[in-house]
Wavefront OBJ file of the C-alpha trace (Angstrom):
o trace
v -6.119 9.043 33.077
v -2.968 9.294 31.503
v -0.138 10.933 32.998
v 1.080 14.725 31.387
v 3.908 15.020 28.790
v 6.340 16.100 32.072
v 5.516 13.027 33.807
v 6.455 11.084 30.829
v 9.784 13.364 30.372
v 10.897 12.488 34.000
v 10.007 8.809 34.092
v 11.809 8.412 31.316
v 14.997 10.472 31.587
v 17.812 8.705 30.087
v 16.317 6.128 28.942
v 16.141 7.449 25.345
v 18.746 8.317 23.036
v 19.616 12.319 23.473
v 19.350 13.200 19.497
v 15.814 12.076 19.720
v 14.437 13.223 23.554
v 15.689 16.819 22.034
v 13.174 16.210 18.624
v 10.729 15.132 20.716
v 10.732 18.329 23.619
v 10.894 20.608 20.097
v 8.042 18.448 18.724
v 6.097 19.056 22.245
v 7.024 23.205 21.674
v 5.742 23.017 18.291
v 2.042 20.872 19.260
v 1.714 23.859 21.887
v 2.147 26.792 18.900
v -0.140 25.328 17.080
v -2.573 24.916 19.467
v -2.157 28.524 20.437
v -2.239 29.850 16.836
v 1.264 30.607 17.000
v 2.420 28.328 14.393
v 0.836 28.178 10.620
v -1.168 24.930 9.804
v 0.752 24.382 6.703
v 3.924 24.482 8.013
v 2.669 22.295 11.033
v 1.355 19.993 8.879
v 4.606 18.952 7.641
v 5.925 19.291 10.759
v 3.775 16.175 12.526
v 3.657 14.458 9.124
v 7.425 14.077 9.405
v 6.683 12.401 12.975
v 4.450 10.312 12.028
v 1.147 12.117 13.061
v -1.866 11.582 10.371
v -5.647 13.100 10.249
v -7.525 10.090 9.953
v -11.696 9.570 9.116
v -13.739 8.987 12.561
v -16.966 7.869 11.616
v -18.647 7.736 15.432
v -16.733 6.572 17.573
v -16.568 2.589 15.284
v -14.157 0.434 12.826
v -16.135 -1.014 10.628
v -14.412 -3.965 9.488
v -16.727 -6.799 9.470
v -16.126 -7.315 12.527
v -16.882 -6.261 16.251
v -17.196 -3.089 16.647
v -14.261 -1.363 18.740
v -14.656 1.347 21.637
v -12.710 4.223 20.837
v -10.903 5.833 24.065
v -12.512 9.354 23.185
v -15.987 10.975 22.667
v -17.987 10.005 18.862
v -17.500 12.510 16.519
v -18.643 13.150 12.903
v -16.422 12.185 10.077
v -13.566 14.640 9.734
v -11.487 16.133 6.743
v -10.687 19.358 6.771
v -7.163 20.689 7.715
v -7.849 22.036 11.444
v -9.560 18.733 12.930
v -6.533 17.342 14.596
v -7.597 19.223 17.223
v -11.008 17.833 17.604
v -10.480 14.213 17.006
v -8.126 11.395 17.170
v -5.377 10.540 14.328
v -3.275 8.111 13.409
v 0.481 7.883 15.173
v 2.807 5.356 12.470
v 5.626 4.301 13.506
v 8.326 3.391 11.797
v 10.091 -0.518 12.181
v 12.986 -0.518 9.843
v 12.650 -4.150 8.366
v 10.505 -4.953 10.300
v 12.894 -6.029 13.073
v 11.991 -5.795 16.979
v 12.561 -7.347 19.870
v 10.123 -8.473 23.452
v 10.355 -5.493 25.259
v 9.049 -3.481 22.302
v 6.140 -5.579 21.204
v 5.668 -4.822 25.192
v 5.784 -1.487 24.558
v 3.120 -1.387 20.966
v 0.960 -3.178 23.327
v 0.845 -0.654 26.501
v 0.523 2.472 23.583
v -2.310 0.652 21.884
v -3.785 -0.137 24.985
v -3.720 3.584 26.838
v -3.995 5.580 23.693
v -5.144 4.098 20.829
v -8.004 1.538 20.660
v -6.232 -1.742 22.043
v -5.533 -2.381 18.462
v -2.030 -2.164 16.702
v -2.123 -2.240 13.193
v 1.042 -3.834 10.899
v 1.013 -2.286 7.252
v 2.668 -3.173 3.749
v 5.363 -1.617 4.389
v 6.399 -3.034 7.788
v 5.282 -0.392 9.815
v 3.203 -0.188 12.895
v 0.262 2.429 12.949
v -2.395 3.212 15.950
v -5.471 4.893 14.886
v -7.452 6.844 17.255
v -4.588 8.744 18.968
v -4.983 12.671 20.413
v -2.467 14.803 18.773
v -1.822 15.975 22.274
v -0.525 12.369 23.453
v 1.845 11.837 20.717
v 5.010 13.344 22.646
v 4.354 11.166 25.443
v 3.926 8.619 22.869
v 6.974 9.160 21.363
v 9.085 9.205 24.481
v 7.808 5.935 25.087
v 8.920 4.361 21.828
v 12.413 6.399 22.002
v 12.911 5.436 25.219
v 12.531 1.639 23.008
v 14.563 2.429 20.567
v 11.544 3.306 18.204
v 11.588 6.477 16.090
v 8.751 7.924 14.596
v 10.388 10.591 12.680
v 10.009 10.709 8.992
v 7.590 8.053 9.164
v 5.052 10.061 6.569
v 5.717 13.257 5.006
v 8.355 14.309 2.228
v 10.883 12.568 3.310
v 12.619 8.764 3.455
v 10.064 6.730 4.747
v 10.755 2.767 6.294
v 13.779 1.393 4.713
v 11.937 -2.387 4.245
v 13.646 -5.948 3.742
v 12.728 -9.044 3.717
v 11.439 -10.405 6.349
v 13.919 -13.878 6.342
v 16.576 -12.539 5.379
v 19.576 -14.400 6.911
v 17.540 -17.537 6.753
v 15.956 -17.848 3.325
v 17.094 -21.374 1.321
v 16.987 -18.889 -2.040
v 18.933 -15.685 -0.702
v 22.420 -14.478 -2.234
v 22.997 -13.650 1.727
v 21.864 -11.770 4.307
v 20.754 -8.277 3.389
v 19.608 -7.322 7.644
v 22.827 -5.164 8.241
v 22.695 -3.358 4.809
v 19.295 -2.159 5.631
v 19.714 -1.365 8.917
v 23.051 0.758 7.970
v 20.762 2.461 4.793
v 18.087 3.427 7.386
v 20.610 4.737 9.935
v 22.312 6.800 7.678
v 19.187 8.687 5.429
v 17.533 9.143 9.203
v 17.052 12.471 9.609
v 20.203 13.141 7.082
v 20.380 16.800 5.474
v 20.245 15.685 2.018
v 16.830 14.532 2.522
v 15.111 17.474 3.674
v 13.852 18.805 0.928
v 12.084 16.245 -1.300
v 8.903 17.240 -3.167
v 7.142 13.456 -2.006
v 8.178 10.678 -0.180
v 11.243 8.599 -1.419
v 10.830 4.534 -0.214
v 13.857 2.214 -0.332
v 13.917 -1.407 -0.024
v 15.936 -4.717 -0.274
v 15.782 -8.581 -0.963
v 18.397 -10.710 -0.716
v 17.157 -12.864 -3.835
v 15.197 -11.806 -7.264
v 12.754 -14.818 -7.622
v 10.759 -13.869 -4.393
v 8.168 -11.226 -3.549
v 9.212 -10.453 -0.032
v 11.293 -7.086 -0.702
v 9.082 -6.094 -3.803
v 11.781 -4.255 -4.987
v 10.197 -3.494 -8.243
v 7.635 -0.425 -6.169
v 10.072 1.137 -4.755
v 11.803 4.318 -5.322
v 15.036 2.828 -4.784
v 15.454 -1.075 -4.584
v 18.708 -3.324 -3.825
v 18.662 -6.712 -4.725
v 21.448 -8.959 -2.982
v 24.202 -10.157 -5.484
v 28.210 -11.088 -5.620
v 30.620 -12.047 -8.122
v 33.956 -12.664 -7.977
v 36.985 -10.224 -7.806
v 40.966 -11.584 -8.037
v 39.407 -14.763 -6.781
v 37.195 -13.711 -4.006
v 33.773 -13.272 -3.541
v 32.738 -9.472 -3.694
v 29.158 -8.557 -2.173
v 26.883 -6.012 -4.237
v 23.712 -5.272 -4.989
v 21.160 -4.916 -8.433
v 20.037 -1.175 -8.059
v 16.781 -0.285 -9.758
v 15.094 2.965 -9.296
v 12.083 4.778 -9.826
v 9.386 1.968 -9.113
v 6.533 2.775 -7.488
v 2.459 2.095 -7.197
v -0.239 4.321 -6.387
v -2.926 5.842 -8.986
v -0.587 4.755 -11.815
v 2.367 2.073 -11.297
v 5.426 2.645 -12.372
v 7.965 -0.095 -13.067
v 11.396 0.374 -11.536
v 14.465 0.688 -13.575
v 17.926 -1.046 -13.868
v 20.134 1.453 -12.552
v 22.790 -1.055 -12.020
v 23.410 -3.980 -12.174
v 26.108 -4.743 -10.204
v 26.874 -1.759 -7.302
v 29.804 -2.832 -4.208
v 27.950 -2.976 -1.061
v 30.152 -0.446 0.276
v 29.290 2.436 -2.199
v 24.719 1.829 -1.996
v 25.138 4.766 0.815
v 27.114 6.899 -0.882
v 24.812 6.332 -3.690
v 21.247 6.666 -2.024
v 22.925 10.038 -0.970
v 23.541 10.767 -4.842
v 20.594 10.130 -5.896
v 18.506 12.005 -3.072
v 20.549 14.943 -4.059
v 19.462 14.694 -7.278
v 15.862 13.908 -6.543
v 15.621 17.228 -4.239
v 17.488 19.621 -7.009
v 15.435 18.253 -9.900
v 12.057 16.946 -8.819
v 9.209 18.314 -8.924
v 7.787 20.909 -5.713
v 4.677 23.082 -6.820
v 3.136 19.595 -8.370
v 2.788 16.881 -5.857
v 0.913 14.444 -8.934
v 4.699 14.033 -10.638
v 7.111 14.589 -7.609
v 7.525 11.048 -6.760
v 10.989 10.116 -8.225
v 9.651 8.078 -10.945
v 8.122 10.824 -13.016
v 11.701 12.628 -12.492
v 13.227 9.759 -14.345
v 10.742 9.211 -17.200
v 11.195 12.908 -18.119
v 14.813 12.776 -18.166
v 14.863 9.286 -19.221
v 17.177 6.278 -17.569
v 20.404 6.937 -18.585
v 20.358 10.655 -18.102
v 19.369 10.041 -14.560
v 22.019 7.975 -13.982
v 25.095 10.078 -15.614
v 23.085 12.986 -13.664
v 23.687 10.907 -10.282
v 27.491 9.635 -10.927
v 28.759 12.848 -11.502
v 26.700 13.780 -7.683
v 28.594 10.643 -6.631
v 32.040 12.011 -7.961
v 31.149 15.670 -5.907
v 30.339 14.463 -2.381
v 32.321 14.955 0.245
v 33.739 11.797 1.833
v 31.628 10.414 4.778
v 33.681 8.110 7.220
v 29.736 6.545 7.588
v 29.878 5.232 4.522
v 32.157 2.486 5.363
v 31.782 2.352 9.244
v 27.714 1.586 8.523
v 28.648 -1.803 6.690
v 32.147 -2.698 7.549
v 30.914 -5.453 9.965
v 28.174 -6.285 7.497
v 29.812 -9.512 6.600
v 29.945 -11.016 9.981
v 26.274 -10.059 11.200
v 24.608 -13.125 12.315
v 21.631 -14.483 14.429
v 21.585 -17.667 16.286
v 19.325 -19.900 17.770
v 17.721 -20.234 21.655
v 17.211 -23.900 21.541
v 18.711 -26.647 19.996
v 17.614 -28.103 16.257
v 15.251 -30.055 15.924
v 13.188 -32.807 13.630
v 9.484 -32.702 12.476
v 7.057 -34.233 14.569
v 6.333 -37.096 14.547
v 2.240 -37.325 14.706
v 0.221 -34.271 15.135
v -3.659 -33.325 14.293
v -4.938 -32.375 10.908
v -5.025 -28.784 12.328
v -1.902 -28.964 13.136
v -0.868 -30.440 10.030
v -3.313 -27.358 7.617
v -0.745 -25.013 10.346
v 2.565 -26.933 9.176
v 1.876 -26.757 5.782
v 0.875 -23.218 5.491
v 2.672 -21.027 8.231
v 6.063 -22.652 8.405
v 9.377 -22.223 6.144
v 12.336 -24.506 6.558
v 15.723 -22.479 6.868
v 18.711 -22.739 5.289
v 19.814 -23.661 8.608
v 19.068 -27.244 9.592
v 16.443 -28.184 11.893
v 15.033 -24.565 12.624
v 12.192 -23.056 10.439
v 10.607 -19.178 10.372
v 7.291 -19.204 11.751
v 4.309 -16.914 10.405
v 1.878 -15.770 12.325
v -1.183 -14.482 11.121
v -2.745 -11.684 11.427
v -6.231 -10.829 9.945
v -6.524 -7.579 8.108
v -2.912 -6.742 10.112
v -4.576 -6.176 13.357
v -3.349 -7.340 16.976
v -4.950 -6.629 20.474
v -2.501 -5.684 23.209
v -2.962 -8.880 25.094
v -2.012 -10.630 21.902
v 0.896 -8.546 21.784
v 2.159 -9.104 25.091
v 1.405 -13.008 24.689
v 3.521 -13.312 21.646
v 6.353 -11.275 23.246
v 6.758 -13.819 25.982
v 6.410 -16.569 22.931
v 9.457 -15.360 20.878
v 11.191 -14.838 24.399
v 10.318 -18.783 25.264
v 11.122 -20.318 22.152
v 13.699 -17.751 20.298
v 16.269 -14.956 20.917
v 13.209 -12.483 20.405
v 13.773 -12.765 16.664
v 10.473 -11.439 14.892
v 9.837 -9.391 12.305
v 6.800 -7.829 10.768
v 6.282 -9.012 6.707
v 4.909 -6.831 4.073
v 1.806 -9.088 4.156
v 0.748 -7.729 7.395
v 2.043 -10.701 9.268
v 4.690 -11.422 11.512
v 7.385 -14.101 10.942
v 9.104 -15.906 14.164
v 12.700 -16.807 13.094
v 14.891 -19.573 14.240
v 12.171 -22.119 16.062
v 13.331 -25.164 16.726
v 11.237 -27.807 14.338
v 10.874 -29.882 18.013
v 9.429 -26.984 19.295
v 6.388 -26.462 16.707
v 3.619 -28.101 18.372
v 4.307 -26.457 21.736
v 4.868 -23.088 20.148
v 1.166 -24.180 17.489
v -0.178 -24.899 21.181
v 0.789 -21.113 22.545
v -0.532 -19.289 19.691
v -3.754 -21.282 19.352
v -4.678 -20.118 23.325
v -4.046 -16.476 22.240
v -6.041 -16.162 18.733
v -2.786 -15.991 16.687
v -3.062 -20.006 15.426
v -5.001 -19.676 12.157
v -3.477 -21.117 9.155
v -3.266 -20.401 5.713
v -0.528 -17.567 5.854
v 0.851 -16.636 2.202
v -2.767 -18.065 0.814
v -5.711 -16.574 -1.276
v -7.258 -16.296 2.899
v -4.522 -14.435 3.834
v -5.978 -11.126 2.104
v -4.884 -7.910 2.416
v -6.252 -4.227 2.810
v -5.691 -0.718 3.526
v -7.676 0.863 5.828
v -10.196 2.409 3.437
v -12.898 4.199 4.744
v -12.261 2.556 8.329
v -10.116 5.892 9.073
v -8.583 6.724 5.904
v -9.457 9.968 4.510
v -8.591 9.011 1.072
v -11.037 5.337 1.415
v -14.037 5.514 -0.902
v -14.865 2.141 -0.600
v -14.642 -0.241 2.360
v -11.305 -2.526 1.940
v -10.797 -3.965 5.554
v -15.195 -4.923 5.253
v -14.472 -6.568 2.102
v -11.106 -8.106 3.377
v -13.114 -9.790 5.797
v -15.503 -11.017 4.543
v -13.604 -12.106 1.641
v -11.484 -13.878 4.324
v -14.325 -15.540 6.063
v -15.672 -17.139 2.608
v -12.816 -18.355 1.270
v -11.520 -20.127 4.537
v -15.051 -21.736 4.780
v -13.860 -23.148 1.271
v -11.660 -25.881 0.965
v -8.797 -25.302 -1.926
v -6.714 -28.149 -0.719
v -7.754 -29.837 -3.955
v -5.801 -27.405 -5.918
v -2.704 -26.015 -5.001
v -2.951 -23.241 -7.757
v -5.900 -21.487 -6.439
v -4.758 -21.952 -3.069
v -1.737 -19.934 -3.599
v -3.308 -17.301 -5.228
v -3.275 -13.350 -3.771
v -5.980 -11.011 -2.996
v -4.780 -7.265 -2.709
v -7.632 -4.698 -1.892
v -7.437 -1.143 -1.759
v -10.215 1.217 -0.728
v -9.362 3.733 -3.531
v -6.781 4.260 -6.640
v -3.995 4.726 -4.791
v -2.637 0.953 -3.791
v -1.672 1.050 -0.066
v -3.201 -2.207 -0.396
v -0.740 -2.792 -3.508
v -3.716 -4.190 -6.004
v -1.763 -3.759 -8.683
v 0.300 -6.762 -7.969
v -1.948 -9.174 -6.656
v -3.570 -12.025 -8.979
v -6.709 -10.760 -7.713
v -6.453 -7.043 -7.202
v -9.592 -4.857 -6.280
v -9.268 -0.951 -5.405
v -12.541 0.846 -4.702
v -14.493 3.784 -6.670
v -18.097 4.546 -6.601
v -20.547 4.573 -9.438
v -23.848 5.834 -9.406
v -27.231 3.607 -9.854
v -30.786 4.910 -9.832
v -29.837 7.882 -8.363
v -27.533 6.652 -5.348
v -23.560 6.782 -5.316
v -23.249 2.878 -4.886
v -20.144 1.547 -3.797
v -18.288 -0.224 -6.326
v -14.546 -2.269 -7.114
v -12.490 -1.710 -10.132
v -11.090 -5.084 -10.975
v -6.910 -5.908 -11.663
v -5.879 -8.501 -12.906
v -2.822 -9.490 -14.768
v -0.094 -8.281 -11.496
v 1.903 -10.847 -10.235
v 3.731 -11.201 -6.806
v 6.314 -13.586 -7.483
v 9.975 -11.894 -8.635
v 9.494 -8.687 -6.324
v 6.756 -7.552 -7.746
v 7.082 -8.590 -11.315
v 4.392 -7.279 -13.343
v 1.605 -5.251 -12.592
v -2.298 -5.504 -13.251
v -4.795 -3.380 -15.474
v -8.672 -2.811 -14.195
v -10.663 -5.120 -16.173
v -14.165 -3.857 -14.677
v -16.345 -1.741 -12.145
v -18.095 -4.087 -9.829
v -20.192 -3.398 -6.877
v -18.587 -3.875 -3.906
v -21.643 -6.947 -2.428
v -20.862 -9.061 -5.846
v -16.544 -8.945 -5.454
v -17.213 -12.242 -3.802
v -18.934 -14.000 -6.365
v -16.079 -12.172 -9.052
v -13.155 -14.212 -6.778
v -15.563 -17.448 -6.859
v -16.596 -16.999 -10.910
v -12.507 -16.526 -11.587
v -11.261 -19.472 -9.151
v -13.843 -21.691 -10.740
v -13.315 -21.142 -14.186
v -9.269 -21.083 -13.678
v -9.536 -24.263 -11.828
v -11.661 -25.769 -14.719
v -9.685 -24.439 -17.851
v -5.948 -23.455 -17.026
v -3.298 -25.842 -18.015
v -0.494 -27.609 -16.323
v 1.648 -25.628 -14.245
v -0.085 -22.680 -15.607
v 0.165 -19.501 -13.400
v -2.564 -17.154 -12.782
v -1.081 -14.291 -14.688
v -0.371 -16.552 -17.521
v -4.533 -17.974 -17.608
v -5.638 -14.747 -17.743
v -3.145 -13.588 -20.172
v -4.242 -16.797 -22.486
v -8.006 -16.753 -21.964
v -8.092 -12.898 -22.662
v -9.974 -9.474 -21.039
v -12.886 -9.658 -23.621
v -13.730 -13.376 -22.528
v -12.763 -12.698 -18.772
v -15.306 -9.403 -18.695
v -17.839 -11.114 -20.469
v -17.858 -13.850 -17.405
v -18.326 -10.495 -15.572
v -20.802 -8.410 -17.219
v -24.144 -9.499 -15.260
v -22.262 -8.783 -11.782
v -21.458 -5.220 -12.999
v -25.047 -3.876 -11.579
v -26.954 -4.234 -8.486
v -30.406 -6.467 -8.957
v -33.139 -4.437 -9.421
v -35.012 -3.566 -5.700
v -31.937 -4.577 -3.728
v -30.960 -1.962 -1.633
v -28.476 -3.666 0.219
v -26.004 -2.532 -2.514
v -26.318 0.690 -1.384
v -24.160 0.209 1.531
v -20.956 -1.049 2.095
v -19.649 -4.610 3.650
v -19.699 -3.536 7.382
v -21.130 -0.102 7.184
v -25.034 -0.406 7.314
v -24.859 3.085 6.106
v -26.493 4.291 2.665
v -24.289 5.756 0.483
v -27.294 7.355 -1.747
v -29.362 10.010 -0.225
v -32.270 10.407 -2.814
v -33.933 8.504 -5.288
v -35.369 9.603 -8.796
v -38.093 9.404 -10.898
v -39.216 5.729 -12.871
v -39.971 6.069 -16.770
v -43.637 5.277 -18.273
v -42.118 1.605 -18.705
v -40.721 1.355 -15.010
v -37.360 1.065 -16.637
v -34.849 3.178 -14.643
v -33.843 6.468 -15.579
v -30.460 6.831 -17.246
v -28.948 9.934 -18.242
v -26.805 10.572 -21.634
v -24.088 11.373 -19.574
v -24.132 7.774 -17.758
v -24.272 6.223 -20.998
v -21.448 8.222 -22.533
v -19.304 7.311 -19.387
v -19.607 3.925 -20.139
v -18.616 4.343 -23.409
v -15.499 6.120 -22.648
v -15.126 3.085 -20.263
v -15.691 0.517 -23.196
v -12.964 2.869 -24.981
v -10.442 2.087 -22.331
v -11.141 -1.195 -22.148
v -10.642 -1.542 -26.188
v -7.027 0.495 -25.570
v -6.556 -2.547 -23.031
v -6.544 -4.819 -25.715
v -4.999 -2.690 -28.139
v -1.670 -2.821 -25.599
v -1.875 -6.574 -24.908
v -2.257 -7.437 -28.883
v 0.985 -4.832 -29.523
v -0.584 -2.543 -30.898
v 0.931 -0.065 -28.598
v 0.048 3.473 -30.943
v -3.628 2.324 -31.447
v -3.812 1.665 -27.293
v -2.373 4.804 -26.593
v -4.667 6.874 -29.097
v -7.446 4.491 -27.856
v -7.185 5.868 -24.468
v -6.263 9.124 -24.881
v -10.091 9.601 -26.945
v -11.558 7.293 -23.916
v -10.618 10.964 -21.812
v -11.916 13.170 -24.408
v -15.284 10.820 -24.509
v -15.349 11.518 -20.535
v -14.134 15.067 -20.774
v -17.324 15.531 -23.234
v -20.094 13.453 -21.355
v -19.492 16.548 -18.344
v -19.255 19.203 -20.590
v -22.342 18.334 -22.546
v -24.452 18.890 -19.367
v -24.217 22.393 -19.944
v -23.717 22.797 -23.811
v -25.090 20.222 -25.426
v -24.361 21.521 -28.861
v -20.253 20.941 -27.802
v -18.618 20.087 -31.398
v -15.990 16.522 -31.715
v -13.068 19.091 -31.863
v -10.319 17.624 -29.454
v -8.994 21.574 -28.640
v -12.609 22.823 -27.529
v -13.510 19.742 -25.515
v -10.596 20.264 -23.578
v -10.682 23.912 -23.554
v -14.106 23.870 -22.338
v -13.840 21.439 -19.884
v -10.943 23.516 -18.134
v -13.561 26.525 -17.957
v -16.232 24.314 -16.872
v -14.960 21.748 -14.224
v -11.207 22.325 -13.623
v -11.444 26.602 -13.169
v -14.670 26.703 -10.817
v -12.708 23.194 -9.348
v -15.889 21.317 -9.495
v -13.944 17.846 -11.102
v -11.150 18.808 -8.280
v -11.168 15.370 -5.788
v -11.505 16.293 -2.614
v -7.943 15.231 -1.344
v -6.275 14.640 -5.165
v -7.571 18.308 -6.390
v -6.750 18.494 -10.087
v -4.619 15.482 -10.310
v -6.903 13.187 -12.774
v -7.869 16.390 -15.057
v -4.300 16.905 -15.751
v -3.895 13.227 -17.035
v -6.377 14.331 -19.435
v -4.251 17.830 -20.246
v -1.239 15.821 -20.199
v -2.996 13.838 -22.469
v -3.568 16.130 -24.694
v -0.488 18.179 -24.924
v 0.903 14.840 -26.471
v -1.864 12.976 -28.977
v 0.024 14.598 -32.071
v 3.210 12.275 -30.695
v 4.108 8.667 -31.022
v 3.315 5.985 -28.075
v 5.929 4.296 -26.291
v 5.381 1.033 -24.786
v 5.555 2.688 -20.986
v 3.509 5.857 -22.302
v 0.986 3.834 -23.488
v 0.450 1.902 -20.000
v 0.896 4.952 -18.452
v -1.746 6.007 -20.196
v -4.280 3.504 -19.936
v -4.051 3.626 -16.304
v -4.597 7.400 -16.714
v -8.168 7.020 -18.739
v -9.498 4.657 -16.089
v -8.659 7.182 -13.235
v -9.961 9.943 -15.374
v -13.742 8.318 -16.218
v -13.384 7.530 -12.089
v -12.906 11.040 -11.699
v -15.651 11.588 -14.086
v -18.330 9.316 -12.564
v -17.364 10.645 -9.107
v -17.875 14.350 -10.313
v -21.102 13.376 -11.636
v -22.184 12.108 -8.541
v -21.370 14.782 -6.901
v -23.164 17.062 -9.419
v -26.443 15.245 -8.071
v -29.719 14.510 -10.127
v -29.946 17.981 -11.287
v -26.925 17.081 -13.763
v -28.926 14.059 -14.950
v -30.720 16.000 -17.988
l 1 2 3 4 5 6 7 8 9 10 11 12 13 14 15 16 17 18 19 20 21 22 23 24 25 26 27 28 29 30 31 32 33 34 35 36 37 38 39 40 41 42 43 44 45 46 47 48 49 50 51 52 53 54 55 56 57 58 59 60 61 62 63 64 65 66 67 68 69 70 71 72 73 74 75 76 77 78 79 80 81 82 83 84 85 86 87 88 89 90 91 92 93 94 95 96 97 98 99 100 101 102 103 104 105 106 107 108 109 110 111 112 113 114 115 116 117 118 119 120 121 122 123 124 125 126 127 128 129 130 131 132 133 134 135 136 137 138 139 140 141 142 143 144 145 146 147 148 149 150 151 152 153 154 155 156 157 158 159 160 161 162 163 164 165 166 167 168 169 170 171 172 173 174 175 176 177 178 179 180 181 182 183 184 185 186 187 188 189 190 191 192 193 194 195 196 197 198 199 200 201 202 203 204 205 206 207 208 209 210 211 212 213 214 215 216 217 218 219 220 221 222 223 224 225 226 227 228 229 230 231 232 233 234 235 236 237 238 239 240 241 242 243 244 245 246 247 248 249 250 251 252 253 254 255 256 257 258 259 260 261 262 263 264 265 266 267 268 269 270 271 272 273 274 275 276 277 278 279 280 281 282 283 284 285 286 287 288 289 290 291 292 293 294 295 296 297 298 299 300 301 302 303 304 305 306 307 308 309 310 311 312 313 314 315 316 317 318 319 320 321 322 323 324 325 326 327 328 329 330 331 332 333 334 335 336 337 338 339 340 341 342 343 344 345 346 347 348 349 350 351 352 353 354 355 356 357 358 359 360 361 362 363 364 365 366 367 368 369 370 371 372 373 374 375 376 377 378 379 380 381 382 383 384 385 386 387 388 389 390 391 392 393 394 395 396 397 398 399 400 401 402 403 404 405 406 407 408 409 410 411 412 413 414 415 416 417 418 419 420 421 422 423 424 425 426 427 428 429 430 431 432 433 434 435 436 437 438 439 440 441 442 443 444 445 446 447 448 449 450 451 452 453 454 455 456 457 458 459 460 461 462 463 464 465 466 467 468 469 470 471 472 473 474 475 476 477 478 479 480 481 482 483 484 485 486 487 488 489 490 491 492 493 494 495 496 497 498 499 500 501 502 503 504 505 506 507 508 509 510 511 512 513 514 515 516 517 518 519 520 521 522 523 524 525 526 527 528 529 530 531 532 533 534 535 536 537 538 539 540 541 542 543 544 545 546 547 548 549 550 551 552 553 554 555 556 557 558 559 560 561 562 563 564 565 566 567 568 569 570 571 572 573 574 575 576 577 578 579 580 581 582 583 584 585 586 587 588 589 590 591 592 593 594 595 596 597 598 599 600 601 602 603 604 605 606 607 608 609 610 611 612 613 614 615 616 617 618 619 620 621 622 623 624 625 626 627 628 629 630 631 632 633 634 635 636 637 638 639 640 641 642 643 644 645 646 647 648 649 650 651 652 653 654 655 656 657 658 659 660 661 662 663 664 665 666 667 668 669 670 671 672 673 674 675 676 677 678 679 680 681 682 683 684 685 686 687 688 689 690 691 692 693 694 695 696 697 698 699 700 701 702 703 704 705 706 707 708 709 710 711 712 713 714 715 716 717 718 719 720 721 722 723 724 725 726 727 728 729 730 731 732 733 734 735 736 737 738 739 740 741 742 743 744 745 746 747 748 749
């Protein structure tokens, strides 16, 4: 039985920062008012989101992750998606961890909360946060108070706000870094938290820091604002600063961040970010959430105009002593070791050697390494969290951080302590090797708990991890070091766009059934702070994705040139040959009903069969033929883009959208002409105005891709606009498939 909010408030009196305590009291009151119907749901939704409280999918009290089913702390219920279901079923609590930094007491607090309020599991996200699932909203004020007493906040973990400030978890110990960005990331997080200039955004705003340009640990290219450590000489003195990029983001259509300034002095990062926030709040889209990120504002204005507006805003900012106060001692920030430096163990078992190879990284400080604790699917149990707290107290000064690959890193481990530390991790199930390798598959929650999930990303990730762990890639290091990332939908929470092998969930209809599929995304680059984004190649049934991984990696091993990266191999091989390699996997084998359910989830997607023709062939509607043709066209657009035919790529992508729209229009009007204006007009009337095309969670977002493309179809295409349009066309076609699936077999005329 959980203690009441009042009891926890009394127990924690004096332990919580006063400002956090007051905020939680306010939220506690708002929860009560909403429950009584005295607070508007729309207003309450933004209030709770800004405190990290999400609604979640709830599938009969189970996590379908391909592993053991967890017992939930609340009674089973139906899948809930409506706006007022926070009272009917548990939700999700996101917890902000700036830069991923924690101490042992905080790990133990997280363990207690996961055990008492959740399903005994804490989940590490791809932005270094924690998430607790199956948390009842009436328990969130107590949970927040206990976090606040451990100096952790959930404020602005979600909502239209500044999200967690992420930073390279190797900052301060990396051999390749320019300098330690830790104190600067913490300064920005502290400065922006609750800042009045950051309360009127149309959407979220995500900052990130990296100590170098060559590695992926900071992923600055995919953030709204990114800082990469730089130095320059001024009057014979080394000056610290940052290369600053803006307007990056993944989501449905990924945007690469653009250079704002090649060198921003360290003391300017707080006021300059404040100026960016003010410009974004003033000029950013508010009504259309689909274009409310800063990347769209920069696209509309152009980077030069955006920079001009920001610098003008900077000049007018009233002076704030925190700009310098928060960073004045940053250069003196240091961490230290608990135990003396040591040497590598002289002898070891084969299992220990494998773990050493993949899970340890030499620090720039001689005699010390950083150890990665691998968390399959980003999950860790309460008992493991407590054991991990004991381990970091024993071997370090509690120097532990979360990573964007959903793991932990323990810093400042003496080399001579590695055998004992490995033994301690092994004893509690945290000694798995393979960190940062192809086995270390990253996944969003997908259909397990996310309302937006289309396919089971966690189920697929668990299956891939199991199969890859059984197969030795030690003979080919190039394959061993590939990255696989899986998202349950188009939104890229699993960061599929920057993986070597990326997958995102879609659905297709086969034989009258909606079959879980994944789009295969190739050409992304994880290194160089997410140096490039991949493009979809083909939609493959979920159950065939492991074969996709096997075929592509086998072909890479057999055909790659010396030192050729997977990205370069994909480019040299070409999308046509790769698609041909996967073509036979694109449809389930006849009669195999296992394809109609997803990994880790035995339920069938389809609800009814349709008849078969006289020749015993499958009935395929004209709509399906037309949508397949649209998919072919968007693939041709990709090929044109890769061959440098930018204008042709844009035009072909636009026409693929028209083709898909016409396919749906023909259900009601077989005589629709090929006139683009007529197709778009009919589509708007039949599917947009009636909301039949609306995605349950994205609304009319994908239809607007068509309308925007049609409006601009007489203009010239740039490399950027063509690239974005290809992504938008694929998403529009995916949405057309989903719309057709929802219409049911009555549409299969």
